[in-house]
C-alpha positions as CSV (number, residue, x, y, z in Angstrom):
1,M,51.5,-74.2,35.9
2,T,53.3,-74.0,39.4
3,E,54.1,-70.9,41.3
4,T,57.7,-71.8,40.7
5,D,56.9,-71.7,36.8
6,S,55.2,-68.1,37.3
7,V,58.0,-66.6,39.2
8,A,60.7,-67.7,36.6
9,L,58.5,-66.4,33.6
10,E,57.6,-63.0,34.9
11,K,58.4,-60.0,32.7
12,P,61.5,-58.8,33.8
13,A,62.1,-54.8,35.0
14,T,63.7,-52.2,32.9
15,G,66.2,-49.6,33.9
16,I,68.4,-49.4,37.4
17,S,65.5,-50.9,39.3
18,G,65.8,-54.1,36.5
19,L,69.2,-55.1,37.3
20,G,69.9,-57.6,40.4
21,L,71.5,-57.3,43.5
22,R,75.3,-57.5,41.8
23,G,74.6,-55.3,39.0
24,R,73.5,-52.3,41.5
25,T,76.9,-53.0,43.6
26,V,78.9,-52.9,40.6
27,L,77.5,-49.6,38.9
28,V,77.7,-48.1,42.3
29,M,81.2,-49.0,42.7
30,T,82.2,-47.7,39.3
31,A,80.6,-44.9,39.8
32,I,82.3,-43.9,43.4
33,W,85.7,-44.9,42.0
34,L,85.5,-42.6,38.5
35,V,85.0,-39.6,41.7
36,F,87.6,-41.1,43.2
37,V,90.2,-41.1,40.2
38,L,89.4,-37.7,39.2
39,V,89.6,-36.1,42.8
40,A,93.1,-37.8,42.3
41,M,94.4,-36.8,39.3
42,A,93.3,-33.0,39.9
43,S,95.4,-33.1,43.2
44,L,98.5,-34.6,41.5
45,Y,97.9,-31.7,38.8
46,L,98.3,-29.0,41.5
47,V,101.8,-30.5,42.6
48,T,104.8,-29.4,40.9
49,G,108.3,-30.8,40.9
50,T,109.8,-27.3,41.2
51,V,107.3,-26.3,44.3
52,A,108.9,-29.7,45.8
53,E,112.7,-29.0,45.2
54,R,112.3,-25.4,47.1
55,L,110.2,-26.2,50.0
56,G,112.8,-29.3,50.4
57,S,115.7,-27.1,50.7
58,Y,114.0,-24.4,52.7
59,F,112.8,-27.1,55.1
60,A,117.0,-28.5,55.3
61,L,118.2,-25.0,55.6
62,R,116.0,-24.0,58.6
63,H,116.5,-27.6,59.9
64,V,120.0,-27.0,59.9
65,Q,120.3,-23.7,61.4
66,W,117.8,-24.6,64.4
67,H,120.1,-27.8,65.3
68,K,123.3,-24.9,65.1
69,E,121.4,-22.7,67.4
70,R,120.8,-25.2,69.8
71,L,124.2,-27.0,69.6
72,M,125.9,-23.8,69.7
73,A,124.2,-22.4,72.7
74,T,125.0,-25.4,75.2
75,M,128.8,-26.1,73.1
76,S,129.5,-22.2,73.8
77,R,128.6,-21.7,77.0
78,E,130.5,-25.2,78.3
79,L,133.2,-24.3,76.3
80,A,133.8,-20.7,78.1
81,L,133.2,-22.4,81.3
82,A,135.7,-24.6,81.1
83,R,138.4,-21.9,79.2
84,K,137.6,-20.1,82.6
85,M,138.3,-22.8,85.0
86,A,141.7,-23.9,82.9
87,L,142.7,-19.8,83.5
88,S,141.6,-19.5,87.2
89,P,144.9,-18.8,89.0
90,L,144.4,-20.7,91.9
91,L,143.9,-23.7,90.2
92,Q,146.8,-23.2,87.9
93,D,148.8,-23.0,91.5
94,W,147.3,-26.0,92.9
95,A,148.1,-27.9,89.3
96,E,151.9,-27.2,90.4
97,N,151.4,-28.2,93.9
98,E,149.1,-30.3,94.6
99,E,151.0,-31.2,98.1
100,N,149.9,-27.8,99.7
101,P,146.3,-28.7,101.6
102,E,145.2,-25.4,102.0
103,L,145.7,-25.0,98.2
104,R,143.7,-28.3,97.8
105,R,140.9,-27.4,100.1
106,R,140.4,-24.2,98.1
107,A,140.9,-25.4,94.4
108,L,138.0,-28.2,95.2
109,A,135.8,-25.6,96.7
110,E,136.3,-23.4,93.3
111,L,135.9,-26.5,90.8
112,E,132.4,-27.2,92.8
113,S,131.6,-23.9,92.3
114,F,132.4,-25.0,88.6
115,R,130.3,-28.0,89.1
116,D,127.0,-26.1,90.3
117,I,126.7,-23.8,87.4
118,L,128.1,-26.5,84.6
119,S,125.2,-28.1,82.3
120,S,126.9,-31.3,82.5
121,R,127.9,-30.8,86.3
122,A,131.2,-32.6,86.1
123,W,134.8,-31.4,85.9
124,F,138.3,-33.0,85.5
125,V,141.9,-31.3,85.9
126,V,145.0,-33.1,85.3
127,S,148.5,-31.9,86.5
128,A,151.4,-31.6,84.2
129,R,153.6,-32.0,87.2
130,T,152.4,-35.6,88.8
131,G,150.0,-36.8,86.0
132,H,147.4,-37.2,88.3
133,Y,143.8,-37.1,87.4
134,F,141.2,-35.3,89.5
135,Y,137.8,-35.6,88.3
136,N,134.0,-35.5,89.9
137,D,130.5,-36.1,88.6
138,A,126.8,-35.3,88.6
139,E,126.5,-37.6,91.1
140,D,128.6,-35.8,93.4
141,K,130.3,-40.0,93.3
142,Y,133.7,-38.6,93.5
143,A,133.6,-36.2,96.4
144,G,136.7,-36.9,99.1
145,K,138.2,-39.1,96.2
146,E,138.4,-37.0,93.5
147,L,142.1,-38.2,92.2
148,V,140.7,-41.1,90.0
149,D,143.7,-41.9,88.0
150,T,147.2,-41.2,86.8
151,V,148.4,-40.2,83.2
152,H,151.4,-42.0,81.4
153,A,152.8,-40.8,78.4
154,N,153.6,-44.2,77.1
155,E,150.0,-45.0,77.4
156,P,148.0,-44.8,74.4
157,R,144.6,-43.9,76.4
158,D,146.3,-41.1,77.8
159,K,147.9,-39.6,74.5
160,W,145.1,-36.6,74.6
161,F,146.6,-35.1,77.1
162,F,150.0,-34.9,76.0
163,K,148.4,-33.6,72.6
164,T,146.6,-31.0,74.5
165,L,149.7,-30.4,76.1
166,N,151.4,-29.6,73.3
167,S,149.2,-28.6,70.5
168,P,149.4,-24.8,69.7
169,A,145.9,-24.7,69.8
170,P,144.3,-23.8,73.6
171,Y,141.7,-26.5,73.6
172,N,140.4,-29.6,71.9
173,L,137.3,-31.8,71.6
174,N,137.1,-35.5,71.6
175,I,134.3,-37.9,71.9
176,D,136.2,-40.7,74.2
177,T,135.0,-43.7,76.3
178,D,137.0,-43.2,79.8
179,K,137.7,-46.8,80.6
180,A,139.0,-45.6,84.1
181,L,135.7,-44.0,84.7
182,H,133.2,-46.3,83.2
183,V,131.8,-42.9,80.9
184,T,131.5,-42.1,77.4
185,K,131.4,-38.5,77.0
186,L,132.2,-35.3,74.7
187,W,135.2,-34.0,76.3
188,M,136.2,-30.6,76.4
189,N,140.2,-30.5,77.1
190,V,141.2,-26.9,77.8
191,A,145.1,-26.4,78.5
192,M,146.1,-24.7,81.7
193,T,148.2,-22.0,80.3
194,R,150.1,-19.3,83.1
195,P,150.9,-15.5,81.8
196,D,154.6,-16.7,80.8
197,G,153.1,-19.3,78.2
198,R,154.0,-22.5,80.4
199,R,151.5,-25.4,80.4
200,V,150.4,-26.6,83.9
201,G,147.7,-29.2,83.0
202,A,144.7,-29.9,81.8
203,A,141.3,-29.0,83.0
204,G,137.8,-29.5,81.5
205,T,134.5,-30.8,81.4
206,G,132.6,-33.7,79.4
207,V,129.2,-33.6,78.1
208,D,127.2,-37.0,78.3
209,L,127.3,-38.3,74.9
210,T,123.8,-40.3,75.3
211,Q,122.0,-36.8,76.3
212,F,124.2,-35.0,73.6
213,V,122.8,-37.4,70.6
214,R,119.4,-37.1,72.0
215,D,119.6,-33.4,72.4
216,F,121.4,-32.4,68.8
217,V,121.9,-35.4,66.7
218,A,118.2,-37.3,67.1
219,S,115.5,-35.6,65.0
220,S,112.0,-35.9,65.8
221,E,111.5,-35.5,62.2
222,E,110.4,-38.5,60.5
223,G,113.1,-39.3,57.4
224,A,115.7,-36.2,59.1
225,Y,118.8,-36.5,61.1
226,V,121.7,-34.7,62.0
227,V,125.7,-35.6,61.5
228,L,128.5,-33.4,63.5
229,F,131.9,-33.8,61.7
230,D,135.2,-32.1,62.2
231,G,137.4,-30.4,59.5
232,G,138.7,-33.6,58.6
233,G,135.6,-35.2,57.8
234,G,135.5,-37.6,61.0
235,I,132.1,-38.0,62.0
236,Q,131.5,-36.8,65.6
237,G,128.2,-36.9,66.3
238,H,125.2,-39.6,64.5
239,Q,122.3,-41.1,65.3
240,R,123.9,-44.4,64.3
241,A,126.6,-44.6,67.3
242,E,128.7,-47.3,64.9
243,L,129.6,-44.6,62.8
244,I,131.1,-41.9,65.5
245,D,134.7,-41.5,65.2
246,F,135.8,-42.2,68.6
247,M,139.5,-41.1,70.0
248,T,139.6,-39.4,66.5
249,R,142.5,-36.9,66.9
250,F,144.6,-39.9,67.8
251,K,144.0,-42.4,64.6
252,S,145.5,-42.5,61.4
253,E,143.4,-41.5,58.2
254,S,142.4,-45.1,57.1
255,E,141.1,-45.7,60.6
256,R,139.0,-42.6,61.0
257,S,135.3,-43.1,60.3
258,T,134.4,-40.2,58.0
259,V,131.6,-38.5,56.5
260,W,132.8,-39.1,52.9
261,R,131.8,-42.9,53.4
262,L,128.4,-41.6,53.7
263,F,127.8,-40.4,49.8
264,E,127.8,-42.9,47.2
265,R,129.1,-40.6,44.5
266,E,132.5,-38.8,44.2
267,D,131.0,-36.0,42.7
268,D,128.8,-35.5,45.6
269,R,131.8,-35.8,47.6
270,Q,133.4,-32.6,46.0
271,K,130.4,-30.7,46.6
272,V,130.7,-31.2,50.5
273,R,134.3,-30.4,50.1
274,Q,133.6,-27.1,48.6
275,A,130.5,-26.3,50.8
276,M,133.0,-26.7,53.4
277,A,135.6,-24.4,52.4
278,D,133.3,-21.7,51.5
279,L,132.0,-22.1,54.7
280,A,135.0,-21.8,56.6
281,A,136.4,-19.1,54.4
282,G,133.2,-16.9,55.4
283,R,131.5,-16.9,51.5
284,I,128.6,-18.3,52.7
285,Q,126.5,-19.1,55.9
286,E,125.0,-22.1,54.5
287,A,124.6,-24.5,51.8
288,S,121.9,-27.0,50.3
289,F,121.9,-29.1,47.9
290,A,120.7,-32.6,46.6
291,V,123.0,-36.2,46.9
292,R,122.5,-39.6,47.1
293,I,122.7,-41.6,50.1
294,E,122.1,-45.6,50.5
295,G,120.5,-45.3,46.7
296,R,117.7,-42.8,47.5
297,R,117.8,-39.0,46.7
298,H,118.5,-36.9,50.0
299,L,118.6,-33.0,50.7
300,I,121.5,-31.9,53.0
301,A,122.1,-28.7,54.3
302,L,125.7,-27.7,55.9
303,T,126.9,-24.9,58.3
304,W,129.9,-24.3,60.1
305,L,130.4,-24.2,63.9
306,S,133.1,-21.9,63.7
307,E,133.5,-22.2,67.8
308,I,134.6,-25.4,67.9
309,D,135.6,-26.1,64.2
310,W,132.4,-28.3,63.3
311,Y,130.3,-28.6,60.6
312,D,126.5,-29.5,61.0
313,M,124.7,-31.4,58.1
314,S,121.1,-31.9,58.1
315,V,120.3,-35.2,55.8
316,L,116.8,-35.1,54.5
317,D,115.2,-38.2,52.7
318,F,113.6,-36.5,49.9
319,D,110.9,-39.3,49.7
320,K,110.0,-39.0,53.4
321,V,110.0,-35.8,54.3
322,V,109.5,-33.6,51.4
323,G,107.7,-35.8,49.4
324,F,104.9,-36.2,52.5
325,Q,104.9,-32.4,52.5
326,R,104.5,-32.0,49.0
327,F,101.4,-34.5,48.7
328,L,99.7,-33.4,52.0
329,P,97.1,-31.5,49.8
330,V,96.8,-34.8,47.5
331,A,96.6,-37.0,50.4
332,G,93.9,-35.0,52.2
333,G,91.8,-35.0,48.7
334,L,92.2,-38.9,48.5
335,A,91.2,-39.4,52.7
336,G,88.3,-37.0,51.6
337,A,87.3,-38.9,48.5
338,L,87.7,-42.2,50.2
339,L,85.8,-41.4,53.2
340,V,82.5,-39.8,51.2
341,A,82.9,-43.2,49.3
342,I,82.7,-45.5,52.3
343,L,79.8,-43.3,53.6
344,V,78.0,-43.6,50.3
345,I,78.6,-47.5,49.9
346,V,77.8,-47.9,54.0
347,L,74.4,-46.3,53.0
348,L,73.2,-47.7,49.9
349,V,74.4,-51.3,51.0
350,N,72.5,-50.8,54.1
351,R,69.3,-49.8,52.4
352,M,69.6,-52.3,49.4
353,V,70.8,-55.4,51.5
354,L,71.6,-55.3,55.0
355,T,68.0,-54.2,55.9
356,P,66.0,-56.7,54.3
357,L,68.8,-59.3,55.1
358,M,68.1,-58.6,58.5
359,Q,64.6,-58.9,58.3
360,L,65.2,-62.7,57.0
361,V,67.4,-63.4,59.7
362,R,65.0,-62.1,62.3
363,S,62.6,-64.1,60.8
364,T,64.9,-67.4,60.4
365,Q,65.5,-67.1,64.0
366,A,61.6,-67.1,64.7
367,V,61.2,-70.3,62.6
368,A,64.3,-71.9,64.6
369,A,62.4,-70.6,68.0
370,G,59.4,-72.5,66.8
371,N,56.9,-69.7,64.9
372,Y,56.2,-71.0,61.6
373,D,53.4,-68.8,61.0
374,I,56.2,-66.2,60.0
375,R,55.5,-64.0,56.5
376,I,57.7,-61.5,54.7
377,D,55.9,-59.5,52.3
378,S,57.9,-57.8,49.5
379,D,57.5,-56.6,45.8
380,R,61.1,-56.6,44.9
381,R,62.1,-58.5,41.6
382,D,66.0,-58.5,42.4
383,E,67.8,-61.4,44.3
384,I,66.6,-60.6,47.5
385,G,62.9,-60.5,46.6
386,H,63.5,-63.6,45.2
387,L,65.1,-65.1,48.4
388,T,62.0,-63.7,50.5
389,N,59.5,-65.2,48.6
390,A,61.6,-68.4,48.7
391,F,62.0,-68.3,52.3
392,D,58.2,-67.8,52.8
393,R,57.6,-70.9,50.9
394,M,59.9,-72.5,53.2
395,A,58.4,-71.5,56.3
396,E,54.9,-72.7,55.0
397,K,56.5,-76.4,54.2
398,V,58.4,-76.2,57.4
399,R,55.3,-75.6,59.4
400,D,53.4,-78.6,57.5
401,Y,56.1,-80.7,58.3
402,M,56.7,-79.8,61.8
403,R,52.9,-80.1,62.6
404,T,52.8,-83.9,61.0
405,L,55.9,-84.5,62.5
406,E,54.8,-83.6,66.0
407,D,51.7,-85.4,65.5
408,K,53.8,-88.7,64.8
409,V,56.5,-87.7,67.7
410,R,53.5,-87.4,70.1
411,A,51.9,-90.7,69.4
412,R,55.5,-92.8,69.4
413,T,56.5,-91.0,72.7
414,E,53.0,-92.4,74.4
415,E,54.2,-95.6,73.0
416,L,57.6,-95.4,74.4
417,Q,56.4,-94.5,77.8
418,D,53.9,-97.5,78.1
419,S,56.8,-99.6,76.7
420,N,59.1,-98.2,79.4
421,R,56.5,-98.2,82.1
422,K,55.9,-101.9,81.7
423,I,59.6,-102.7,81.5
424,T,60.5,-100.4,84.6
425,D,57.3,-102.4,86.4
426,G,58.7,-105.8,85.3
427,I,62.2,-104.8,86.6
428,R,61.1,-103.8,90.0
429,Y,58.6,-106.8,90.1
430,A,61.8,-108.5,89.8
431,S,63.7,-106.6,92.4
432,M,61.0,-107.8,94.7
433,I,61.2,-111.4,93.9
434,Q,65.3,-111.3,94.3
435,S,64.4,-109.4,97.6
436,A,62.4,-112.0,98.7
437,V,65.1,-114.5,98.4
438,M,67.7,-112.7,100.3
439,P,67.8,-113.5,104.0
440,T,65.7,-111.3,106.5
441,R,67.5,-109.5,109.6
442,D,64.9,-111.7,112.2
443,E,66.0,-115.0,110.3
444,V,69.7,-114.6,110.6
445,A,69.5,-113.5,114.2
446,T,68.0,-116.3,115.4
447,R,71.7,-117.7,115.3
448,L,73.5,-114.7,114.8
449,P,71.9,-111.2,116.5
450,D,75.5,-109.3,115.8
451,H,75.6,-109.0,112.1
452,F,74.6,-106.8,109.2
453,A,74.5,-106.8,105.2
454,L,74.9,-104.2,102.8
455,W,73.6,-105.1,99.4
456,K,73.3,-102.2,96.5
457,P,72.7,-103.4,93.0
458,R,74.0,-101.1,90.7
459,D,70.6,-100.8,88.9
460,I,67.2,-101.7,90.4
461,V,68.6,-105.2,89.8
462,G,71.5,-106.9,90.1
463,G,74.0,-109.6,89.8
464,D,75.0,-109.8,93.7
465,F,73.5,-111.9,96.3
466,W,74.2,-113.4,100.0
467,F,72.6,-116.4,101.3
468,Y,71.9,-117.7,104.9
469,A,70.9,-121.4,106.0
470,Q,71.1,-122.6,109.5
471,T,72.8,-125.6,110.1
472,D,73.0,-128.4,113.0
473,G,75.0,-126.6,115.5
474,G,75.7,-123.7,113.6
475,F,75.0,-121.4,110.1
476,L,76.1,-121.0,106.8
477,L,76.8,-117.6,105.2
478,A,77.9,-117.0,101.5
479,V,78.2,-113.7,99.6
480,A,78.5,-114.1,95.5
481,D,79.1,-111.6,92.4
482,C,77.7,-113.1,89.2
483,T,78.1,-112.2,85.9
484,G,76.3,-108.7,84.9
485,H,74.4,-106.3,85.8
486,G,70.7,-105.2,86.2
487,V,68.2,-107.8,84.6
488,P,71.0,-110.4,83.1
489,G,72.8,-110.6,86.3
490,A,69.5,-110.7,88.2
491,I,68.4,-113.8,86.2
492,M,72.3,-115.0,86.5
493,S,72.0,-114.7,90.7
494,T,68.4,-116.2,90.9
495,A,70.0,-119.6,89.1
496,A,72.9,-119.6,91.3
497,H,71.1,-119.0,94.5
498,S,68.8,-121.8,93.0
499,V,72.1,-124.3,92.5
500,L,73.5,-123.2,95.7
501,E,71.0,-124.6,97.5
502,Q,70.4,-127.8,95.6
503,A,74.3,-128.5,96.6
504,L,74.1,-127.7,100.0
505,G,71.0,-130.2,100.6
506,E,73.3,-132.9,98.7
507,I,76.7,-132.2,100.0
508,G,76.0,-130.0,103.6
509,P,77.9,-127.6,105.1
510,D,80.8,-129.0,106.7
511,D,83.0,-128.5,103.5
512,P,82.9,-125.2,102.1
513,G,85.3,-126.4,99.2
514,A,83.4,-129.6,98.0
515,L,80.5,-127.0,98.1
516,L,81.6,-124.7,95.8
517,A,83.5,-127.7,93.7
518,S,79.7,-129.1,93.4
519,V,78.1,-125.6,92.5
520,N,80.8,-125.3,89.8
521,A,80.2,-128.6,88.2
522,R,76.2,-127.7,88.3
523,L,76.7,-124.5,86.7
524,R,79.2,-125.2,83.9
525,S,76.4,-127.8,82.8
526,R,74.1,-125.7,82.9
527,F,75.2,-122.2,81.1
528,N,77.9,-123.7,78.8
529,R,76.0,-126.0,76.6
530,S,76.1,-123.7,73.6
531,A,79.0,-123.7,71.3
532,D,79.1,-120.3,71.1
533,Y,82.4,-119.3,73.2
534,S,81.4,-115.8,73.2
535,L,78.6,-116.7,76.1
536,D,80.6,-117.2,79.3
537,N,78.6,-117.0,82.5
538,G,79.7,-117.9,86.2
539,L,80.4,-116.1,89.6
540,D,82.7,-115.6,92.2
541,L,81.7,-117.0,95.4
542,A,82.7,-117.1,99.2
543,V,81.3,-119.7,101.8
544,V,81.6,-119.6,105.6
545,C,80.2,-123.0,107.5
546,C,80.4,-121.6,111.4
547,D,80.5,-125.0,113.9
548,L,79.2,-122.6,117.0
549,R,79.3,-126.1,119.1
550,G,82.9,-127.2,118.1
551,G,83.6,-123.7,118.5
552,H,85.4,-123.1,115.0
553,L,84.7,-121.7,111.4
554,R,85.4,-123.2,108.0
555,F,85.8,-121.2,105.1
556,A,86.4,-121.4,101.1
557,G,86.1,-118.7,98.2
558,A,86.6,-118.3,94.8
559,R,88.1,-114.6,94.2
560,I,86.0,-113.5,97.1
561,D,88.1,-113.6,100.6
562,L,87.3,-113.6,104.3
563,T,88.8,-110.7,106.4
564,I,89.2,-111.1,110.4
565,A,89.5,-108.8,112.7
566,D,90.8,-110.0,116.1
567,A,93.5,-109.2,118.6
568,E,96.2,-110.0,116.1
569,G,95.3,-107.4,113.8
570,I,93.3,-107.4,110.5
571,R,94.1,-110.6,108.0
572,D,92.7,-111.9,104.9
573,I,92.3,-115.6,104.2
574,K,92.3,-115.7,100.4
575,G,89.8,-117.3,98.2
576,A,91.2,-119.5,95.3
577,P,92.1,-117.5,92.2
578,R,89.4,-118.5,89.8
579,S,85.6,-118.1,89.2
580,I,82.9,-120.7,89.4
581,G,81.1,-121.6,86.2
582,Y,83.3,-120.3,83.3
583,R,84.4,-122.3,80.8
584,R,87.9,-121.0,82.1
585,S,87.6,-122.3,85.6
586,G,88.2,-125.9,84.4
587,A,85.8,-129.1,85.2
588,A,86.7,-129.9,88.6
589,P,89.2,-127.0,90.0
590,A,90.3,-127.5,93.8
591,F,88.6,-125.0,96.3
592,A,90.6,-125.2,99.3
593,T,88.6,-125.2,103.1
594,H,90.1,-123.1,105.7
595,E,89.6,-123.6,109.4
596,V,89.7,-120.7,111.9
597,A,89.1,-121.3,115.8
598,L,86.4,-118.9,117.2
599,A,87.6,-116.5,119.6
600,A,86.4,-113.6,121.9
601,G,86.4,-110.3,119.5
602,Q,86.7,-111.6,116.6
603,S,84.8,-109.8,113.2
604,F,84.3,-111.4,110.0
605,Y,83.7,-109.8,106.6
606,M,83.1,-110.9,102.9
607,V,82.9,-108.2,100.5
608,S,82.2,-108.6,96.5
609,D,84.4,-106.3,94.5
610,G,81.9,-103.8,93.6
611,Y,82.7,-102.3,97.3
612,L,86.4,-102.3,96.6
613,D,86.9,-101.2,92.9
614,Q,84.2,-98.2,93.3
615,S,86.2,-95.1,92.1
616,G,86.2,-91.8,93.6
617,G,88.2,-89.3,95.6
618,E,90.1,-86.2,93.5
619,R,91.7,-88.6,91.1
620,G,88.8,-91.2,90.6
621,L,91.0,-94.2,92.1
622,P,89.3,-97.7,93.4
623,F,88.5,-97.6,97.1
624,G,90.8,-100.4,97.5
625,R,91.5,-103.1,100.2
626,R,93.9,-101.1,102.1
627,R,91.2,-98.3,102.9
628,F,88.7,-101.4,103.7
629,H,91.2,-102.7,106.3
630,D,92.1,-99.2,108.0
631,L,87.9,-99.2,108.3
632,V,87.6,-102.5,109.8
633,A,90.4,-101.4,112.1
634,A,88.7,-98.2,112.8
635,H,85.6,-99.4,113.6
636,G,85.6,-102.9,114.2
637,G,84.8,-102.9,117.8
638,L,81.4,-101.2,116.9
639,P,78.3,-103.5,117.0
640,M,77.6,-104.6,113.7
641,A,74.4,-102.6,113.1
642,E,76.6,-99.3,113.5
643,Q,79.4,-100.5,111.4
644,A,76.9,-100.6,108.5
645,V,76.3,-97.1,108.6
646,V,79.9,-96.2,108.8
647,F,80.5,-98.6,105.9
648,E,78.0,-97.0,103.8
649,R,78.4,-93.4,104.7
650,Q,82.4,-93.7,103.7
651,L,81.8,-95.6,100.4
652,A,79.4,-92.5,99.6
653,E,81.8,-90.1,100.5
654,W,84.5,-91.7,98.7
655,Q,82.6,-92.2,95.5
656,G,81.6,-88.3,95.5
657,K,80.3,-87.5,91.8
658,Y,81.5,-90.7,90.3
659,P,78.8,-93.4,89.4
660,Q,78.1,-96.6,91.2
661,R,80.5,-98.9,88.6
662,D,79.2,-102.5,90.1
663,D,76.5,-104.3,92.2
664,I,77.8,-104.0,96.1
665,T,77.7,-106.6,98.8
666,L,79.2,-106.3,102.0
667,V,78.4,-108.8,104.7
668,G,79.8,-108.6,108.7
669,F,79.3,-110.9,111.6
670,R,80.2,-111.6,114.8
671,V,79.9,-114.7,116.6
672,T,80.1,-114.2,120.7
673,G,80.4,-116.3,123.6
674,D,77.2,-116.4,124.1
675,D,76.2,-117.2,120.8
676,R,78.1,-120.8,121.4
677,G,77.0,-121.3,124.6
678,D,73.1,-121.5,123.4
679,E,73.9,-124.3,121.2
680,A,76.3,-126.3,123.3
């Protein structure tokens, strides 16, 4: 019998300890839920509908009384000051005799004294004789220019003034927007009445509607707000501005925004009308009852503001205000029960699940870090215990596997290192051979002392090479860029070097174009015998033959140009737009030979595309021929050895973090008069 079988056949434990992790969790959560339900039911049992109704009615009445006291304290004071201002003999005299400058000075001084004590810090006076409207606000913005408008009987916006003059009431209140002053206020309009009963004008003040709503209409209680309306039901104050009945005294009944539209049922409207009548008659001081607003049950409380003949109505959303207060003990009981439940669950889960799991996590992390000797001892018989035992067995097997794997990896690594060492040694030896076929500086200096050759294979070996040979009366220089990089490129360059030597020996150096054609034919014959057209090898090649005695230079190129720097500037002699040796280059392509007369100060350069195509700069762009020409123009006058340093440094700075893309070869030389004289 295996160890696994013995675990499976263990006798299960009895009682709660025999339950699995899932069973224990279900049992604990059920017990907590039962306690939670019992506490909630007990709390709900303590609350009755009658208590909630009484509490809601009491809250609504206290709410409306508090608002009435706040509102009347401010309104009564402002209205009393406005009436005192309208009864001022000085102001009445001025209203009848505006042209008197002394009266104007004294009247404005008295109005400013009223402005200092008005809470709104604003006043207005309108003369019945001239219709002139004088005003100043809290910012003293109209000081010295108090005449802001003129009222006219035929203007609808000025009807309030003529209504005030003609109404038997000593004053009226109106919420309106004054378009001339660009303000919206609760205006207190008081008729300026002489002792003989003549009305010579109107005076008063305006309470800013925004502040008015914030202080007296808006409520800080959730689900409770205040509505102010006049005796006709016109809404004068509401937390929703679109419901306010602006210009209420001058509208027809059908145009007014009234409190009746708030109620859904007619019997609710009748109850409100009856309460208004009882309040106005003094039979009651407050009224409170339930209504339906916006499809929900609300409690309202009413009181009468006798001084301004308005009604103050507090509206309470029963579910939000009363319900919250009513079920506060329930909420506290539920919150307490839930808190206890959470604490119990956290403690139990931490003890039964989290602590053992964290031990498993730490052990797993140790195994991941390479410590395979971890072992967790556990005598539990539930899922956690089975998981712990399984982990111990897994860790043991992983330890055995890793030791075997490490031995195999170590052996394989040693084999790979040995193979890599042999390959690297072979490539380095190939590099030594490739370097050996390149011309030495001393060899070239016998005929061409002022020259440089920059040769940088991308790998240890590469497909670029340069070639030098002395001729009768001069020398031959060549730069080649063969197919491929690394070892394949090096093999191709060795073959191409050999073919170039053979062609030079048979054809001679006088016609570089013919020399290129011969190399092309020989390479096509050697490398393109296979029927596999995916294998296509060749090279780019440029050849310069310099006749020091004759004072001229001949050049032919296959996709490599000859750059000349002299007194005329920088120019390129283009090589043929085809390579050598490829199937696509054709059997007998023509390579033109170009002849250049040698002159003092000339410099010549041949460069493979590895230099020009090297990526670099901020955007990874190629170095390019334009930058190459700029370097030649800037540094072409230096000795060739110093130019080599400049070209190599500039390329390295341009390359920056980008890798070398291709093999690089750059050869530069200058033929001096002394060189030609030695051969003459």
